[in-house]
N, C-alpha and C positions, 0 to 999 in steps of 0.2 A: 694514560691519562691515571694520576695518580686518586686515591679513595678520596682524599677529601674533596678534588675538583670533580670525581664521577657522584658522590654521594650530594656534592651542594648544587652541582649542574642539576640531577632527579629533581631534589625533594625543592630547587628553587622554582622550576617551571610547574611542577606540583602543585607548589603556595601562592604561582602566579596564581595558576588556574583557578582556581580556590578561593584568593581573592577578586577573581574577575565576577566569579557566582555570587560572591558579597555583594560584589556593587551592582549585577545585574539584579537581585534579588529589594539591593535596597532603592534602586530605580525605580524598578516595580513598585514596590510600597509606595516610594513618592510621588508615584504619575497617579495611582488610585486616590491618593491621600487628594493629590491637586484635582484629580477628577471630582470627586466629590465635596472639596470646597466651591470648584468653578459651580459643580450644578446645585448645590444650594445657595450659594449666594445670587444665583441666576435665579431661581424659584422666587428667594425672597423677595427679592428684588427686580421680579420682574412687570413692566416690562421696562423697566430704564435700566435693569443689569442688562437686556437683550442688549438693547444698544451700546453700553460700553464693550462686549463682546465681539458686538458687530465690528465697530472701527478696531478693535483689536486685530482681526480676522480676516480684514480687505486687504486684498492687494495690488497695486498696479502695475503690467505689465506691458512696455511697448505702447503706454498711452494708455491704456484701456482698465477701467475697474473690473478686479473681480472677486464676487462674492460667493462665500463656499454655498453650495445649493442645499445644505441643511435651513440654512438661513432664509431662504427663499421660499422654501415647502410653509417652512412654521409660522413667515409672515402672513402667506396666502390663505393657510388654514386656520389662521387667528383672524383674517378681515383686519389685517394691518398696513401699512403701506408706509414705505420707505424714499426718500428723495436726499442726493447728496448735492450738496450745491458745491461749485467754485468762486476762488476768489471775488470774481465777476459776478456774482451773483445769479448765475445761471445752473440749471440743473443738468449732471454731466450723466447722472444713472439715478434710475428710482425702480422699484419694484412695486406692483401692488398698485399703482398709483392712479390705473384706470377706476378703480370704485367710487373714485372722488370728482368727477368731471371739471370741480371748477378751480382743482390744484393747475396755479400757475407753472411755469416752464422756465420763468424768470422771476427775481424777487428784485424788490427795491430797499433799502436798508429799512425805512420804517414799516417793512410789511413784517421783516423779518425781526424787527424790535418787538412789533405788537405781537407774533408769534409768542418770541422769548416772554415777554411781560405777562402776557396773556396763559400760557399753555395749553394754547387752545387754536384751534380751524375749523371755523365753526362746528360742526359736532361733535371735533372729534379732538381729546386729548393729544397735547404732542411735545416729545422730549425734544432737545435737542443738544448735541456734542459739538464740540473741535476736533478735529484728527489733524496735529502735528506731524507724521509718522512717514505719508505720502511725501511724493515729489512735490507737489503743492498743498498748502494747510486747504484743509474740505471742510463744510458743515453739513453735520450729519442732522435730518428730521425725520424722527420716528412718532408715527399718526396710529391710535388707534381709538376703541370705544371705549368708555368706561358708563357702564349703564346706569350703577349706582349714583353718579356724579351726576348724568342726564337726569335719572327718577329725581334728585332732590331737588335739581334748578324748574321743573315739572311740578313739582309740590308748592317750592315756593311761587312759583308764576299764578299756580291754580288758587292755595289756602291764604297766601300770607295780607296781612293789613296792618298798616304802619311797620312793616317787619316781625310781627307776631300772628299766629293760626287764628283768625276768625273766632270768636268764642262758639259761634254758631257752626261752624266746620269743625268744629274740634273732634267731636266725639264720633262723624264721618272719618275721621281722616287717620283718627288711633286705630279704628275696628279694619279699613286698610293695611293699616302698618301691623297691626298682628296676626292677620291670618298669613303676610310672609314674613315675619319672624324680624322684623325692624323695629328700631326705636329712632324716633326721632328728638333732639335736644336743642335746645334754641339758647344760649346764652348772651349778654350783652358785650359790651365793651370789655369790663372788668374781670371776665370768663365766670360771669354768675349766673346760675343757669333760671331761666325768666319761665321756661313752660317746655312741656316734655309731650310726648305722645308717642303711642303703641304700646311696645312690648316691655313688660317691667323694668324699672331703673334696676331691680338688684342682679336681672340677668346680666345690663348692662352700666356698671358701674361706671360713676363719674370716672374719668383719668388722668392722670399729673398731665400736662403741656408736651413735655417730648413723649409722653406715653402715646397721646393722640398724631402728635408727627410722626411717631415708628409706626405706626397703625395705615397712616397713610402713605408713606415711604415704603414699607418693609410690609406688604401685609400677611406674607406666608410664614411672620414670627406670631401671629396670634390667631385664634377662631376666631375671630371678628374683623370686617370690613370697616371703613369709615371715611364718608364724602364730604365734604368740609366748600359753605357756599358760603362769603359775606354778603350781606347787604348793603351797598356802598351807602344809601340814604340813613341809615336807619344805625349801622356800624351791631347789627345783629349780624348773630353768626351761628349759621344751622347746620346742625351736624347728623349726620344719617348713619346708623350703625345699623348694619346687615351682617348674614352669617359667610362667613370665608370660605370660600368654595377653593380649593388646593390645588395651583396650577399642576397640570400633568407635563413637563418642560423636559424634553429629550434630550439624553445626554448629548456631550458636544465629541461627533466622529474622530475630529483631532487628536485629542487626549485620547478617546477609547480606542484608536489604531496603534499610538505610541505604547500604550500597556500588551496590545497583544503582543506586538513585536517585540518587546522587552521581555515579554513572559516567554515567547516560544526560544529568545537566546537563552533566556536563563534554566530553561530545559536542557537544552541542547550542552550546552557549559555543565551541566549538572552529571548528565552521562557520562558525557567525557569523561570528567573528573573522576567519577566510579570507577571507568575504565583501568584508568589510569594507578588509582590506589590499590584496586585489586592485582596489576601488576606488579607492583612496588613490594606489596603485602605478601609476594610469593618470592621475588628477587630476595627482600631483606629480611621479611619477618622471622624464617627461621633460625637465622644465629642471632638475632636480635633477643631472641627468646632464650637463646642459651645464655647470653651477656645478663638478662636482668637477673637468671640464677646466681651469677657471680656478682654484681653487686647487692642484691641479697647478703650473702654472705659477709662483704666485704665491709656492708651498713652493723651488720649484726658484733663485728670488731671481728674478725676470723682470717687477720691479713696473709696467715700462711698457708690457708685453702682455696683460694684463686682460682685452682684448677681440680676435682675431685677426679678420679681414677678412672668414671663412666665417663666426663667429660672429656678429659685426653682424649679415649677413644674413638671419642667422636668427632673430634678436631683433629685430630693425626692419625698418619700412616702407622703402620710398626717401622719402618721405616723412620722414622719421626717429622715425614714432612706434613704440610698441610693438606686437606682434605681438597678439592677442588672447591666444593663451596663453601667453603670458608676461607680463599686466597683473596677474595676480595678484602678480608679484614684480617689481615697478617700482620699489620702497622697495629691495628686497634688490640690482637692478643699481643703483641709485642710490649707496647706499653700496658699490662695489664698488671705486668710483672712488676714494672716498675713503679706503677700508681699506689700498687699493694705497699712497696717498698715506703712509700710517703705520705700513708694514709697515719698511722703512727704520731706522725712531728704534723703532721691536718690537724690531728684531734685535740692533740696539743693544743695547738693556735686555737683552735677553734673555742676551746674551752676561755683561752684570755679576752677572747672577743668577746664572749658572752659577759664577762666580767665589766668588761668596758663598756657593749651596751646597755649593762643593767644600771653602772654609774652614768652612762649619757642619757636614759631615761628618766631616771633619778633628777638628776637638775633639770632636764625641762620639765618633767611633773612640778616642781618645787619652783620652777620660775610663771610657769603660766596657772596655777592653781588659782591664786588669789584672783587675776584680773577676770580668769573664766569665774568665780565664783561670785563677783559682781555681775559680768555678764548676764548671767542666769538667775542670779537675785532680781533687776529689774525687768527680764524676759518673764520671770510668774509673778511678777505687781503688774506687769502690759497685761497679761493672759488672763490674770482671774479678774483683775478688776481696771478694763480697758476704757470705761466711760466716768473716770473717779479725776482721772489728772486731765489739768487743763492743760492751755497751750505751753506756756512757759514752762509746766512741769515735764511733758513731754518734750521739750530741749532739751531739756537739763538731761534726764534721761537718754536721751539719744545722743547727746553729745560724749557721755560719758560712755558708755556704749564703743563709740566709735572711736574716743578715748583709747578704751581696754584694748579694742581690736587691734588698732596701730601698732600701739604697746605689742600684741600678741606678735603680731606680725614683724616687727623689729627684733623682737625674739628669735624666732626663724632663723631669721636672715642670717644673726648674727654668730648664732649656735651654726649653720653651715660652715660659713667666714671661719670659725676657732676650730672646725674638722678638717679644715682643708691647711689651715695653719699648721696642724700635726705634722703634717707632711714638707713643711720645712722648703727646702732649695728644693725638691724635686717638684714644685708647683711655682715656681716662681722664675719670670722670665725676665734675667739678669740680664742690662745694657746700660752701656754709659749713659749719665744724663748729668744734667747741669743741676747741682740739688737748692742752688740761690732761686733757680729764675722756678722751679717747681717749688718750693716754698713761698714767693711772692706770689703768685699763680693763686694759691691757694686761701692765702689771707686777702688777695685784690678781690674774692668770691665772696667772699664774707662782708667785704667793707661794700659791694655792689648791694648785698642782700637786701630790700627794702627791709625785712622784716627786724632785721639787725640795727636800726635804727639808735638805737635806746644803748648801743655798746659802741667803745672804741676798738681800731684797731689799725697798730702801728708796727712798722714794719725796719729794721736795721739789717744788711745785708754787708756782703766784703766788698770790695775795690776789685775783686778778680772772680772770673768764672771760678767754680768750686763745682767737679768733679767729680764724681763716685760709681759705682758698680753696685745699682741696684733693679729692682721691682718699681716702676712708677704709679704702676694703678695699685702697690698696697700703700705707698710711702703717701698718695693720695689721700690713701681711707687713712692711714695716721694721722697726716692734718688733720682733717675731717675730725676724727673721733677729739681728739687735744681740743678744738676750739670751738667746738660744740659743748663737749664737755663744761669748760669754762665758761661760756655761758649760762649751760642750764643751769647750774649748780651755783652762780652767784646772781645778785640783784640787779635789775636796771640799774643803765651809768658807767658802770667797770670800764676798764680799760686793758687790754689784754695785748701784749707787748710780743712782738716776734722777733726771735735775732737767729741768726747763720754768721757760723764761722770755722775758726780753727782754734783747738784745742789741745797744746799737744801733739800736733801734729795731726789729730783725728778732728774728722768734718764734727757738727756737733750743732743741732735745734736745739732753742729753747723758747718754754712758752710762757710768758709771767702776766699772772692779773695782781691788781688790785683788790676783790673780794675778800669775803667772808673767810680764807681761809678753811684749815682741817687742823685737828686734833693728833697726838699721834696714833691713836689706834686707827683713827680712820688712813693716816699715808699707812701706815703697817699693813694693813689689809685693802689699800687701794686697789691692785691688782690681781686682786684673788675673783677667780670665775663668780662666784655668787656670794661675794660680800655685802653688796647693795640690796640682794635678794627682792621681793615684793614687797617692800612696807607697803602700807596704804596708803603712809601719810605722806609719802613721797611722789611727785609727779612724775606720771607713765608716759612724760616724753621722752626717755631713753628705755633703752633694753638694760641700762643699770650692769653692762658688761663690757660699755665702752674702753674703758683702760685694761681689762685683760685682754682682748683685741690690739689693744695700740701696743703693749709687751710683748705676746705676741708677735707681730709682724716683725720690731728689733730684735728680736730673738734669732727671727727665722731669717734675717740679717746681718747676724752674728754680733750684733749692736748690745748697749746697755741702755736702760732707761732708768733717773734718778727723779725725785721728788723731795721739793725742801717747801714747808708754807708753815704760817706761825697764824693762828687762829687772830682773828678782824684783819691783820696783815696781807692778805693775798697767797697767792699758790706759783711755785715756779716747779715748770717740767721740763728733764734737760737729756737730750736725745745722745747720745754719743756713737758712731758710727766707728769700727775697728778699722784700723791704720788696712790694714790686708785688702780690705774691700774698697781705698784712696786709689785713685790713678793720680 
C-alpha cells in the first residue's frame, strides 16, 4: 500500500472516530437541552402539560394500552385520575379513577361536551385532549383538584350579594384572606375593579388581560397563582390571587435514559480515540517533526537548504539509503527537493496574486461602500431614535435598506461570475446548440413576465436553424444582461427588438431599443467594470457591471460586442460570434 493510501486510511478512520465523538457530544448536549426544555415546559404548564406528555408517551401493543409507570406513580401521588375513552365513548383505560366512585365507565356525547365546556367533573378540574397517533382516535381526560378554585367558589357562595361581597362581611373576609396571604379582586364586565379584599393591592398589582390568562394557564411562570370565577347572573368576575407553590415535577426517565446512554457512548469513543491518537503520534509524529523544520527553512526562503547535514544523518544511512523509520515517507522526501525548486516560481506567483487580490478588493470596496453607508446610516437613525418615525417613514427606510441589500448581493454574485469568466474556456461547457431557439426563449421569458408589461419585446429570427458551439448557460446570462439593461436604463413604454441572423458568414445577435440612448463618453466606457460605480443618484436595481459581464462572456466565446447609440434615439448592441465556433 502506497504512502498516500496508508496515511489516508489511518487518518480517515481517526477523523471518523472524532466525528463520531463530536456527534455523540452534540447528541448528549441536545438531549440535555431537550430534557431541560421538556421539564421546564411541564413544570410551567402542569397539569395541562402533563396530559400532553402522557398522550405522547402512551403506546398500544397487541391492542393493549401501555402508560409509562412514572406517570402512573405521579398521578397517584398527586391525587389525580386519568381516563382514556375510545370512539364509542367507553373507558378503555384508567388510572386512579377509584378516588372518584361516580366516574362513569361510558360517556355520552352530552356528558363529554359538558366536561369540555365546563372543565369540571364534580369538584375536579378536568383537562381533555384527543390523540390521533394510536390505531384509533382516543380521548384523554385528566382530573385533578384545584384548591384555589374550590376556595374561590366557597367564598363566592358564602359572601356574595348581587355579585359583590356584602359590606357587613367585607372586613371578616379581608381578615381571613390576609392570614393566608391572598387577595380577592372583583371586576365588572368592562374589567374595572369594583371591589377588593385581603392582601394589599400593591403586593398583587392589577394585571393585563393576557397576564391574567398566563397566570392561569402557566402558573410556574410567576410567583403568584390566580383562580377565576365568573358570576353568570351579574357578569362579575371574582379573581383570587394566592402565593404560588412551585410544583416539584420529576424529570422524564425516557429522556434521562437516552442522555445516560449517549454519555457512556461518548466516553467510550473518547477513550478509544485517545488511544488511537497516541499510536498515531508515535508512528508518524517523529518524522513529521523533522519535516516541520524543513518547512520553516522553506518559509524563510532558504530553498537551497532543504536538508542540513544533521538532518541527512538522521534520515539517511552511510550508504545513502533511507533509515527504516523514514521509509514510509520516501516519496515525501523525494518530492521535497522538487518542491524547493518550485518555491522560487511560487513566490513570484504569490506576489502577482497579491496584487490581483488588492485590485479585486479595491473594486469590491468601491462598489459596496455607498450602499453600505446608506444601510449604516438608516441603522443609526433607527437605533438612536426608534420612536420618532411613523409607519410610512419606517416603510421607506425598510424599502431602502432592502434595495441596497439586494444591490450588494447582486454585486457579490456578479463579482464571482467575473472571476469565473477570467478562466474563460477552462470553465466553459461548450456543445452544439441552436442559437435562434436559445435567443427566442430568452425573449419569450421577458414577454411573459408580468413585471415587464410596460415594455414591448419583439423577435426576428432566420428561416433555418442556426447552430453554434457555445455554453448555453453563459449565453442565457448574456441575453438576460442585455435585455434587463435595456429595461432598467430606459423609461416605461419602450420597444426592445431582438434579431438573430448571419452577417459575413458569422452568426450575430442584435438587441435594439428606442429608448433614451447614450452619449459618446458613456459608449466608450460602457464595458468597463467600474464605470457605473455606486452613483447614489442612480437606482440600485442593478449591480452596474452587467455590460462588463456581457463583454466577458462574449470574449470567452472568442466573439465581439459592439454598441451604437444616439441620445434620444435608442441603443443597439451587436454580438458577433466567430466563424471558428460555427458549425
